[in-house]
N, C-alpha and C positions, 0 to 999 in steps of 0.2 A: 551664439549662433554660428559665427564664423569659425570658431574653434571646432564645433561639431562637424561642420562641413569640411574643414581641413582634415580632421581625423577620418571622416568617411572617404574623402578622396585618397588619402594615404592608404587606407585599407583596400580600396578598390585597386590602386596602383600596385600594391603588394600582391594582390590576387593575380593580376595580369602578369607581373614579372615572375612570380613563382611558376605559373603555367609555362611561360617561355623558358625558364630555367630547367624545369623538368623535361620539357621537350628537347632542349639543346643537349642535356646530359644523358637522357635515357631513351629518347626517341629521335636520334639525330637524322635518320633518313626521312622520316615523316615530316620533321620540322623543315629540313631543306626543301623538300617538295612543296610544302605549304607556302614557302616564300619564293617559289619558282626558281630554285637554285639547282645547279648540277650536282649530282651525287657522285663524288669521286674522292680519292684519298685526301686531296688538298682541302676540299670543302668539309670533310669529316674533321680534319684538324681544326679548321676555323670555327666550326660549330661547337666543338669541344671547348676550345678556348673561350668562345662567347658564353657558353654555359657557366664556366667558372667566374667570368667577369660579372655575369648577371647575379650570381650568388653573392658577390660583394654588394651589388646594388640592393639585393633583397635585405642583406644585413643592415645597410644604411637606412632603408625604409623602416625596418623594425626599430632601430635605435631612434629614429625620428618620432615614430608613433609613441614609443615609450617616453621620450623626453617631453613631447607635447602633452601627454596625459598627466605627467608629473609637474607641469608648468616650468620645466627646465628650459632656459633659453637655448641651450645646445640643441634641443629637439627642433626648434624653429630654424636654427642655423643649418642643420643637416637637411631639413626639408627644402630650404632655399637652394642649397648646393645641388641636391638631386633634381630640383625643379629646373634650375638653369641648365643642367646637363640634358634634361629631356627636351627643353626648348631648342638647344643647340643641336641635339641629335635629330630631331624632326626636321629642322631647317637643312642640316647638312645632307640628310638622306634625300630630301626633295631636290636640293641643288645638284648634288653629285650623281644621284641615281634616278632622278625623275619620278620618284614615288610619292605622290601627294597624300597617300593614306597615312604615312607616318607623320607628316606635317600636321594633319588633323588630330591624330591620336596622341602622339608624344608632346608636341608643342602646346596643344590646347590643355592637356593634363598639366604640363609644367606651369603654364600661365595661370590656370585656375588655382593650383596649389600656392603659387607665389602670392596671388591676390588674397586668398584666405589666410595665408600665413601672415601677411602684412596687417590685415584687419584684426587678427586675433592675437597677435604677439603681445605678451605681457610687458609692461613697462619695467625698466630696471629700477631696483630699489637702492636707496642710499645715494 
């Protein structure tokens, strides 16, 4: 049950991150305005950089999903890594930018994935 929930959360997270990646890379102006940021050459540079960074996160989530589906411990390790990153991201955006929406979305997503990962992680053999 926990493994199915973990996979569902990872697929949901992947969907959210892919939408953000597409927005950052292909619709930068709309994405900047959505996040209430100024549209200027500096912000275009940062959103482009963010898009490529999110593409790496997307790849890590895909690797995690694949590993968990194959009962490979590396899948759980990658899920933990990305989850800890989400928790830290949500907290830091709240602390430094005063935006509680990320605290709820990213940190809660990270904590749920950590819990499901812990509950569903297969035991080492041998």
